[in-house]
C-alpha positions as CSV (number, residue, x, y, z in Angstrom):
1,M,-9.7,-11.3,-7.1
2,S,-12.4,-11.6,-4.5
3,I,-13.2,-9.1,-1.7
4,I,-11.5,-11.3,0.8
5,G,-8.4,-11.5,-1.3
6,W,-8.3,-7.7,-1.5
7,I,-8.7,-7.4,2.3
8,L,-5.9,-10.0,2.9
9,L,-3.6,-8.3,0.4
10,G,-4.4,-4.9,1.9
11,L,-3.8,-6.1,5.5
12,I,-0.5,-7.8,4.8
13,S,0.9,-5.1,2.4
14,G,-0.4,-2.2,4.6
15,F,1.2,-3.8,7.7
16,V,4.5,-4.4,6.0
17,S,4.7,-0.9,4.5
18,S,3.7,0.8,7.8
19,K,6.5,-1.1,9.5
20,I,9.0,0.0,6.9
21,V,8.0,3.7,7.0
22,N,6.8,4.2,10.6
23,K,8.4,1.2,12.5
24,S,4.9,0.5,13.9
25,G,1.6,-0.7,12.5
26,Q,-1.3,1.7,11.9
27,G,-4.0,-0.7,13.3
28,I,-5.9,-3.4,11.5
29,V,-8.5,-1.2,9.7
30,L,-6.0,1.5,8.6
31,D,-3.5,-1.2,7.5
32,I,-6.2,-2.7,5.3
33,V,-7.2,0.6,3.8
34,L,-3.6,1.6,3.3
35,G,-2.8,-1.7,1.6
36,I,-5.8,-1.5,-0.7
37,V,-5.0,2.2,-1.6
38,G,-1.4,1.2,-2.0
39,A,-2.4,-1.6,-4.4
40,I,-4.4,0.8,-6.5
41,V,-1.6,3.4,-6.5
42,G,1.1,0.9,-7.1
43,G,-0.8,-0.8,-9.9
44,F,-1.4,2.5,-11.6
45,L,2.3,3.5,-11.3
46,F,3.6,0.1,-12.5
47,A,1.2,0.3,-15.5
48,Q,2.5,3.7,-16.4
49,F,6.1,2.3,-16.5
50,G,5.0,-0.7,-18.7
51,A,4.9,-3.3,-16.0
52,Q,1.8,-5.2,-14.8
53,G,-0.1,-4.0,-11.8
54,V,-1.8,-6.2,-9.2
55,T,-2.4,-9.6,-10.9
56,G,-4.0,-11.6,-8.0
57,F,-3.0,-12.8,-4.6
58,N,0.7,-13.5,-5.2
59,L,4.1,-12.3,-4.3
60,Y,4.4,-9.9,-7.2
61,S,1.1,-8.2,-6.3
62,M,2.2,-7.9,-2.7
63,F,5.4,-6.2,-3.9
64,V,3.3,-3.8,-6.0
65,A,1.0,-3.0,-3.1
66,V,3.8,-2.5,-0.7
67,I,5.6,-0.1,-3.0
68,G,2.3,1.8,-3.6
69,A,1.5,1.9,0.2
70,I,5.0,3.2,0.9
71,I,4.5,6.0,-1.6
72,V,1.1,6.9,0.0
73,L,2.6,6.9,3.5
74,V,5.6,9.1,2.4
75,I,3.2,11.6,0.8
76,Y,0.9,11.5,3.8
77,H,3.8,12.3,6.2
78,A,5.0,15.1,4.0
79,V,1.6,16.7,3.9
80,A,1.0,16.1,7.6
81,G,4.4,17.5,8.5
82,R,3.7,20.7,6.6
83,R,0.5,21.3,8.4
84,S,2.1,21.1,11.9
85,I,4.5,23.9,11.0
């Protein structure tokens, strides 16, 4: 997948996952970064369970990236919530 494909996948999946977790977007740059990190985390986790990771710019890869980004956001909020206490 090309760099532009990764950026588009990251933008869309980061935006969707931040809407699911936060009910608001993180901003364009953070959504892209969140989506790309989510795709890496989701691909790794799916591979550990015997499924395929990100396979290209398709609906399955978007699902993997959104699941990974949700996991990243939940962990981030758990760590950030502990620091404020």
